[in-house]
VOPAGU-2260 file (C-alpha; in pm, 1 decimal, decimal comma):
REM VOPAGU-2260
SITE   aa  ch    i         X         Y         Z
SITE  MET   A    0    -549,6   10571,1  -15804,1
SITE  SER   A    1    -651,9   10235,2  -15769,6
SITE  PHE   A    2    -461,5    9936,2  -15638,2
SITE  THR   A    3    -498,6    9644,2  -15918,4
SITE  VAL   A    4    -414,3    9297,9  -15939,6
SITE  GLU   A    5     -58,9    9381,2  -16150,7
SITE  ASN   A    6      32,5    9602,4  -15883,7
SITE  PHE   A    7     -23,8    9367,1  -15647,3
SITE  ARG   A    8     205,2    9111,1  -15805,6
SITE  ASP   A    9     474,0    9352,8  -15889,5
SITE  LEU   A   10     457,0    9400,5  -15533,0
SITE  ILE   A   11     508,9    9011,8  -15442,3
SITE  ARG   A   12     822,1    9011,1  -15722,3
SITE  LEU   A   13     966,3    9287,3  -15537,8
SITE  LEU   A   14     899,1    9116,0  -15178,7
SITE  GLU   A   15    1105,2    8795,3  -15305,9
SITE  GLU   A   16    1359,0    9035,3  -15466,9
SITE  HIS   A   17    1432,1    9237,3  -15080,1
SITE  PRO   A   18    1329,2    8982,8  -14844,6
SITE  GLU   A   19    1390,2    9293,7  -14623,0
SITE  TRP   A   20    1099,6    9492,0  -14690,4
SITE  ARG   A   21     900,1    9177,6  -14592,4
SITE  ALA   A   22     944,5    9261,2  -14232,2
SITE  GLU   A   23     870,5    9659,0  -14262,7
SITE  LEU   A   24     536,3    9535,7  -14460,5
SITE  ARG   A   25     464,6    9308,4  -14231,8
SITE  ARG   A   26     474,8    9626,7  -13969,9
SITE  LEU   A   27     261,5    9882,2  -14202,3
SITE  VAL   A   28      31,4    9613,9  -14255,3
SITE  LEU   A   29     -22,5    9379,8  -14002,6
SITE  THR   A   30    -155,3    9477,6  -13603,1
SITE  GLU   A   31      64,6    9507,6  -13311,1
SITE  GLU   A   32    -112,1    9218,3  -13194,9
SITE  LEU   A   33     -51,8    8995,4  -13534,2
SITE  LEU   A   34     333,8    9054,9  -13493,6
SITE  SER   A   35     345,7    8967,6  -13183,3
SITE  LEU   A   36     177,8    8652,2  -13262,8
SITE  PRO   A   37     499,9    8455,5  -13359,7
SITE  GLU   A   38     663,6    8503,5  -13046,7
SITE  ARG   A   39     357,0    8458,2  -12825,3
SITE  LEU   A   40     350,2    8135,8  -13062,9
SITE  ASP   A   41     731,2    8053,3  -12980,9
SITE  ARG   A   42     581,1    8094,9  -12555,6
SITE  LEU   A   43     290,6    7881,4  -12620,3
SITE  THR   A   44     535,6    7573,8  -12797,1
SITE  ARG   A   45     771,1    7619,9  -12510,6
SITE  ALA   A   46     493,9    7644,9  -12230,5
SITE  VAL   A   47     311,0    7313,2  -12343,1
SITE  GLU   A   48     681,8    7138,9  -12368,2
SITE  GLY   A   49     701,3    7250,3  -12011,6
SITE  ALA   A   50     365,9    7121,7  -11941,4
SITE  GLN   A   51     414,5    6792,5  -12063,6
SITE  GLU   A   52     742,4    6741,0  -11863,2
SITE  ARG   A   53     576,5    6841,6  -11589,9
SITE  LEU   A   54     238,6    6609,7  -11704,6
SITE  ALA   A   55     514,9    6343,8  -11761,7
SITE  LYS   A   56     674,8    6372,9  -11434,5
SITE  VAL   A   57     312,8    6419,7  -11241,5
SITE  GLU   A   58     214,1    6083,3  -11424,9
SITE  ALA   A   59     515,3    5909,7  -11229,2
SITE  ALA   A   60     461,4    6075,6  -10883,7
SITE  LEU   A   61      82,8    5936,8  -10950,1
SITE  ALA   A   62     223,5    5615,0  -11038,8
SITE  GLU   A   63     430,1    5601,5  -10734,1
SITE  LEU   A   64     201,1    5790,0  -10563,2
SITE  ALA   A   65     -75,2    5492,6  -10604,6
SITE  ALA   A   66     206,8    5221,6  -10538,8
SITE  ARG   A   67     231,9    5387,7  -10194,4
SITE  GLN   A   68    -164,9    5440,4  -10136,2
SITE  ALA   A   69    -122,4    5032,0  -10215,6
SITE  GLN   A   70      94,2    5016,4   -9969,2
SITE  THR   A   71     -42,6    5268,7   -9732,1
SITE  GLU   A   72    -413,3    5033,9   -9787,6
SITE  ALA   A   73    -236,1    4718,9   -9647,6
SITE  THR   A   74     -90,8    4889,5   -9357,2
SITE  LEU   A   75    -454,1    5066,7   -9283,1
SITE  THR   A   76    -548,1    4708,2   -9303,6
SITE  ARG   A   77    -276,0    4567,4   -9009,3
SITE  LEU   A   78    -362,9    4895,5   -8843,3
SITE  ALA   A   79    -681,4    4799,8   -8852,4
SITE  GLU   A   80    -625,7    4468,2   -8756,1
SITE  ARG   A   81    -419,2    4581,9   -8492,6
SITE  ALA   A   82    -677,7    4833,5   -8379,4
SITE  GLU   A   83    -905,3    4558,5   -8316,2
SITE  ARG   A   84    -669,4    4334,1   -8079,4
SITE  LEU   A   85    -587,9    4685,6   -7929,4
SITE  GLU   A   86    -990,6    4701,2   -7829,5
SITE  GLU   A   87    -965,0    4377,7   -7714,0
SITE  GLY   A   88    -671,8    4450,9   -7514,3
SITE  GLN   A   89    -810,2    4780,7   -7420,8
SITE  ALA   A   90   -1104,5    4619,3   -7290,2
SITE  ALA   A   91    -903,0    4405,9   -7033,1
SITE  LEU   A   92    -668,7    4706,2   -6969,0
SITE  VAL   A   93   -1031,2    4865,1   -6848,3
SITE  GLY   A   94   -1031,1    4575,9   -6588,2
SITE  ARG   A   95    -712,9    4574,9   -6473,9
SITE  MET   A   96    -697,4    4967,1   -6482,4
SITE  ASP   A   97   -1014,8    4899,1   -6233,3
SITE  ARG   A   98    -800,8    4677,5   -5992,1
SITE  VAL   A   99    -516,8    4919,2   -5995,7
SITE  GLU   A  100    -717,4    5188,4   -5918,5
SITE  ALA   A  101    -842,8    5003,2   -5699,2
SITE  ALA   A  102    -442,2    4921,2   -5548,7
SITE  LEU   A  103    -388,2    5308,3   -5585,8
SITE  ALA   A  104    -655,8    5391,8   -5316,9
SITE  GLU   A  105    -553,5    5141,5   -5112,1
SITE  LEU   A  106    -216,9    5208,8   -5167,7
SITE  ALA   A  107    -311,2    5582,4   -5097,8
SITE  ALA   A  108    -497,6    5486,4   -4777,5
SITE  ARG   A  109    -172,9    5290,5   -4702,2
SITE  GLN   A  110      87,0    5603,7   -4785,6
SITE  ALA   A  111    -122,0    5844,2   -4552,4
SITE  GLN   A  112     -37,7    5607,9   -4255,9
SITE  THR   A  113     286,1    5550,0   -4331,6
SITE  GLU   A  114     325,6    5939,1   -4375,9
SITE  ALA   A  115     196,9    5933,0   -4038,1
SITE  ALA   A  116     414,5    5663,1   -3894,5
SITE  LEU   A  117     688,9    5854,0   -4065,1
SITE  ALA   A  118     628,4    6158,7   -3884,8
SITE  THR   A  119     588,3    6005,1   -3578,4
SITE  LEU   A  120     936,0    5837,5   -3685,2
SITE  THR   A  121    1065,0    6163,9   -3728,4
SITE  GLN   A  122     966,9    6278,5   -3358,4
SITE  ARG   A  123    1149,5    6006,8   -3217,6
SITE  VAL   A  124    1452,8    6059,2   -3391,1
SITE  ASP   A  125    1449,8    6419,1   -3337,1
SITE  GLU   A  126    1439,3    6310,7   -3009,1
SITE  LEU   A  127    1720,3    6062,7   -3001,7
SITE  ALA   A  128    1948,4    6322,4   -3191,8
SITE  ALA   A  129    1849,1    6521,2   -2883,5
SITE  ARG   A  130    1919,0    6270,6   -2675,6
SITE  GLN   A  131    2255,2    6139,1   -2880,7
SITE  ALA   A  132    2391,1    6487,0   -2838,8
SITE  GLN   A  133    2334,5    6505,1   -2477,1
SITE  THR   A  134    2533,6    6102,9   -2432,7
SITE  GLU   A  135    2783,2    6220,0   -2681,2
SITE  ALA   A  136    2838,0    6534,5   -2422,7
SITE  ALA   A  137    2853,3    6309,4   -2141,6
SITE  LEU   A  138    3099,7    6071,9   -2340,5
SITE  ARG   A  139    3285,7    6383,4   -2367,0
SITE  GLU   A  140    3294,4    6428,2   -2002,4
SITE  LEU   A  141    3355,3    6073,1   -1906,5
SITE  ALA   A  142    3651,2    6053,0   -2153,8
SITE  GLU   A  143    3803,3    6328,2   -2016,5
SITE  ARG   A  144    3748,9    6189,6   -1637,6
SITE  GLN   A  145    3874,1    5888,1   -1794,7
SITE  ALA   A  146    4196,0    6042,8   -1855,7
SITE  VAL   A  147    4250,0    6199,0   -1537,8
SITE  VAL   A  148    4146,6    5868,0   -1402,9
SITE  GLU   A  149    4357,7    5714,6   -1628,3
SITE  THR   A  150    4672,1    5977,7   -1546,2
SITE  THR   A  151    4587,6    5894,4   -1180,8
SITE  LEU   A  152    4554,4    5519,4   -1248,8
SITE  ALA   A  153    4916,8    5482,2   -1414,6
SITE  GLY   A  154    5080,9    5716,7   -1127,5
SITE  LEU   A  155    4884,7    5402,4    -869,9
SITE  ILE   A  156    5058,4    5138,0   -1132,6
SITE  GLU   A  157    5392,4    5326,7   -1082,1
SITE  ARG   A  158    5354,5    5347,9    -751,8
SITE  SER   A  159    5229,1    4963,1    -684,6
SITE  ASP   A  160    5521,3    4859,6    -888,5
SITE  ARG   A  161    5776,6    5029,6    -621,4
SITE  LEU   A  162    5544,3    4918,1    -357,7
SITE  GLU   A  163    5565,1    4570,4    -498,2
SITE  ALA   A  164    5948,8    4578,8    -532,4
SITE  LEU   A  165    5948,6    4727,3    -206,3
SITE  HIS   A  166    5749,4    4413,7     -64,6
SITE  ILE   A  167    5979,0    4190,1    -245,9
SITE  GLY   A  168    6295,8    4288,9     -96,9
SITE  LEU   A  169    6132,9    4319,3     256,8
SITE  ARG   A  170    5997,9    3947,7     200,7
SITE  ARG   A  171    6338,0    3858,0      60,6
SITE  ASP   A  172    6514,9    4018,6     371,0
SITE  VAL   A  173    6242,6    3907,0     582,3
SITE  ASP   A  174    6294,5    3530,5     442,0
SITE  GLU   A  175    6654,6    3578,7     468,5
SITE  LEU   A  176    6560,0    3728,2     837,5
SITE  LYS   A  177    6362,8    3389,5     939,0
SITE  GLY   A  178    6587,3    3169,4     754,2
SITE  TRP   A  179    6891,2    3299,9     971,5
SITE  ALA   A  180    6658,1    3298,3    1286,0
SITE  LEU   A  181    6563,4    2918,8    1197,0
SITE  GLU   A  182    6956,7    2850,1    1159,9
SITE  THR   A  183    7019,3    2995,9    1492,7
SITE  ARG   A  184    6694,9    2789,4    1639,5
SITE  TYR   A  185    6781,5    2469,7    1465,3
SITE  GLU   A  186    7163,8    2510,7    1543,5
SITE  ARG   A  187    7051,7    2488,6    1902,2
SITE  ARG   A  188    6801,8    2260,2    1948,3
SITE  LEU   A  189    6918,7    1992,6    1658,0
SITE  PRO   A  190    7025,9    1749,9    1912,1
SITE  SER   A  191    6720,4    1765,6    2152,9
SITE  ILE   A  192    6523,9    1701,3    1859,6
SITE  LEU   A  193    6704,6    1445,2    1716,2
SITE  GLY   A  194    6839,3    1307,9    2065,0
SITE  ARG   A  195    6639,1     987,2    2003,7
SITE  LEU   A  196    6809,7     966,7    1705,5
SITE  LEU   A  197    7196,0    1025,4    1735,7
SITE  ARG   A  198    7421,7    1036,1    2022,9
SITE  ARG   A  199    7676,2    1295,6    2087,2
SITE  ALA   A  200    7544,9    1576,4    1806,5
SITE  GLU   A  201    7744,2    1896,3    1703,9
SITE  VAL   A  202    7604,9    2145,6    1514,5
SITE  ALA   A  203    7758,9    2382,3    1375,5
SITE  THR   A  204    7864,1    2619,1    1075,2
SITE  PRO   A  205    8032,3    2434,8     789,5
SITE  ILE   A  206    8339,2    2544,8     825,8
SITE  SER   A  207    8401,1    2447,5    1148,7
SITE  PHE   A  208    8354,1    2034,3    1054,1
SITE  LEU   A  209    8557,6    2095,9     731,6
SITE  GLU   A  210    8892,0    2190,5     821,5
SITE  ALA   A  211    8928,5    1836,2     964,4
SITE  ILE   A  212    8860,4    1661,4     618,6
SITE  GLU   A  213    8961,8    1947,8     403,7
SITE  ASP   A  214    9282,2    1744,4     246,1
SITE  ARG   A  215    8962,3    1473,0     109,8
SITE  LEU   A  216    8753,0    1753,7     -78,2
SITE  SER   A  217    8796,7    1920,5    -406,3
SITE  GLN   A  218    8844,3    2272,8    -441,2
SITE  GLU   A  219    8478,4    2315,5    -566,4
SITE  ALA   A  220    8332,2    2015,9    -336,2
SITE  PHE   A  221    8468,7    2257,3      -6,0
SITE  GLU   A  222    8312,1    2564,0    -197,2
SITE  GLU   A  223    7988,0    2375,6    -220,4
SITE  LEU   A  224    7977,6    2196,2     135,0
SITE  ARG   A  225    8104,3    2563,5     263,4
SITE  ASN   A  226    7780,8    2707,9     138,6
SITE  ALA   A  227    7523,0    2472,5     353,7
SITE  ASP   A  228    7349,9    2602,8     606,8
SITE  LEU   A  229    7410,8    2352,0     902,1
SITE  LEU   A  230    7630,3    2027,0     917,9
SITE  VAL   A  231    7598,2    1801,2    1209,1
SITE  ARG   A  232    7822,1    1509,0    1332,4
SITE  ALA   A  233    7693,8    1267,7    1551,5
SITE  ARG   A  234    7714,3     876,7    1636,0
SITE  LEU   A  235    7377,0     616,8    1541,8
SITE  ARG   A  236    7215,4     540,5    1879,7
SITE  ASP   A  237    7183,2     208,2    1750,3
SITE  ASP   A  238    7493,9     178,2    1628,1
SITE  PRO   A  239    7696,0     392,7    1886,5
SITE  GLN   A  240    8050,1     300,2    1670,8
SITE  ARG   A  241    7920,8     452,9    1353,9
SITE  THR   A  242    7962,0     827,9    1293,1
SITE  VAL   A  243    7692,4    1015,4    1054,1
SITE  TRP   A  244    7699,6    1307,5     894,3
SITE  LEU   A  245    7376,8    1552,1     836,9
SITE  VAL   A  246    7400,9    1807,4     579,0
SITE  VAL   A  247    7105,9    2071,5     688,4
SITE  GLU   A  248    6936,5    2299,9     452,9
SITE  VAL   A  249    6711,0    2549,8     644,1
SITE  SER   A  250    6430,9    2743,5     518,2
SITE  ALA   A  251    6122,7    2942,0     612,6
SITE  ALA   A  252    5970,0    2717,8     363,6
SITE  VAL   A  253    6092,4    2471,3     219,8
SITE  ASP   A  254    6079,2    2396,6    -169,0
SITE  PRO   A  255    6266,2    2160,6    -421,0
SITE  ASN   A  256    6582,6    2381,3    -441,5
SITE  ASP   A  257    6630,8    2311,9     -67,7
SITE  VAL   A  258    6561,9    1967,1    -112,7
SITE  ALA   A  259    6842,5    1935,0    -433,2
SITE  ARG   A  260    7092,9    2088,6    -257,0
SITE  ALA   A  261    7099,2    1892,4      87,0
SITE  THR   A  262    7068,1    1604,7    -196,7
SITE  ARG   A  263    7401,4    1743,0    -382,2
SITE  ARG   A  264    7574,0    1850,1     -94,2
SITE  ALA   A  265    7534,5    1496,0      84,6
SITE  ALA   A  266    7644,6    1305,6    -196,0
SITE  LEU   A  267    7943,4    1560,9    -209,8
SITE  LEU   A  268    8046,4    1474,9     123,9
SITE  ARG   A  269    7959,3    1084,0      93,3
SITE  GLU   A  270    8242,1    1143,2    -159,4
SITE  THR   A  271    8515,5    1149,4     138,4
SITE  GLY   A  272    8374,4     849,3     283,7
SITE  GLU   A  273    8224,4     996,9     510,9
SITE  PHE   A  274    7791,4     827,8     558,3
SITE  ALA   A  275    7617,7    1184,9     537,2
SITE  LEU   A  276    7245,1    1212,1     490,0
SITE  PRO   A  277    7056,3    1460,5     375,0
SITE  VAL   A  278    6807,9    1688,4     555,1
SITE  VAL   A  279    6589,5    1992,8     481,8
SITE  ALA   A  280    6419,1    2197,6     806,1
SITE  GLY   A  281    6179,8    2448,0     797,4
SITE  ALA   A  282    5872,6    2599,2     937,8
SITE  ARG   A  283    5663,8    2498,4     619,5
SITE  VAL   A  284    5703,5    2316,9     289,6
SITE  THR   A  285    5534,9    2364,7     -28,6
SITE  ALA   A  286    5356,9    2135,7    -243,0
SITE  GLU   A  287    5633,9    2066,7    -479,3
SITE  ALA   A  288    5898,1    2015,1    -216,8
SITE  GLU   A  289    5612,1    1792,6     -43,8
SITE  ALA   A  290    5579,4    1580,5    -342,8
SITE  LEU   A  291    5934,1    1557,7    -360,6
SITE  LEU   A  292    6009,2    1418,5     -35,9
SITE  ASP   A  293    5724,9    1119,6     -33,3
SITE  VAL   A  294    5964,9     983,7    -302,9
SITE  GLN   A  295    6335,8    1087,4    -196,0
SITE  PRO   A  296    6519,2     975,3      92,7
SITE  VAL   A  297    6573,6    1310,5     219,8
SITE  VAL   A  298    6518,9    1368,5     618,2
SITE  PHE   A  299    6265,1    1663,3     681,8
SITE  VAL   A  300    6257,1    1820,0    1003,6
SITE  GLN   A  301    5977,1    2065,2    1092,8
SITE  ASP   A  302    5835,9    2171,4    1438,1
SITE  GLY   A  303    6043,0    1917,8    1632,9
SITE  THR   A  304    5926,1    1643,1    1398,5
SITE  VAL   A  305    6135,9    1457,3    1232,0
SITE  ALA   A  306    6021,6    1247,6     912,1
SITE  GLY   A  307    6168,4    1040,2     621,6
SITE  TRP   A  308    6498,9     894,2     847,7
SITE  GLU   A  309    6433,1     526,5     833,0
SITE  ARG   A  310    6437,2     539,0     456,5
SITE  ALA   A  311    6746,3     795,2     444,2
SITE  LEU   A  312    6913,7     590,6     682,7
SITE  THR   A  313    6824,0     224,3     474,8
SITE  HIS   A  314    6899,7     415,5     114,5
SITE  TRP   A  315    7214,5     575,1     236,9
SITE  GLU   A  316    7337,3     256,0     469,8
SITE  SER   A  317    7644,4     163,3     226,3
SITE  PRO   A  318    7868,7     467,6     144,6
SITE  PRO   A  319    8118,4     431,3    -118,4
SITE  ALA   A  320    8454,8     357,3    -100,5
SITE  SER   A  321    8718,8     669,4      39,4
SITE  LEU   A  322    8903,9     846,5    -222,7
């Protein structure tokens, strides 16, 4: 049976009345490719839209790239200018490099000389180190020997100190012995030594004379005069009616202390109303005491010689009034 126009119209009417039949009709009438065409068209539409978005992004990126390209070109221009300057500097640098290479060659030669000198110096340092080790060993030995020497020296110093103390003691004893010997000598010889100046000279230890005038002396003056070495009582040869006392300090070596003691003790005796002269006697005199004797009114007796008599006699001529 043939399909007429009326049939077709009826079919259209039925499809309009039943829209759900359209899909089934399409499935039967159309091929698979035609059926999938709407879906493919949708995908294509979405792809085109995505491509347009991407194209917009590409165009923006191209615009940015064009701007950056302009910057790059400007930078390249500047780099070209700098390259030209660098080429000029390179030319100058080549000249400088030539000079540097020459200097390096010279430096290499000098370095070789330095290394040779350093090798020589190293050898000398090694030799000096060996000699230093020998020196240190010698110094250690010397230090040990020095310690022995110092110990020995300390012992010698100690012995020397003892000997010096012994010597001082012996010298003091000898001086005392000499003093006693001189006192004995002058006690015996003073009358003859002073014979041209005095008459009836009596020489004795102080206590023998002091008892006669003890009542005119204070206890302190008596003790002081009692310690005098010698007292001489005589008459002046030029004035026989006048009695004179000599307060004598005897010492192996007359020093300023002897001069001071004689002067002080003679003054104490004059305080009793007696005419008294200070006298020092000895084998020698120190420089200080000699200087004092040149200016002070003190009689000095040495080896039978009398000095300063007239000056002392004139100075002490007028005795003080009796106590």
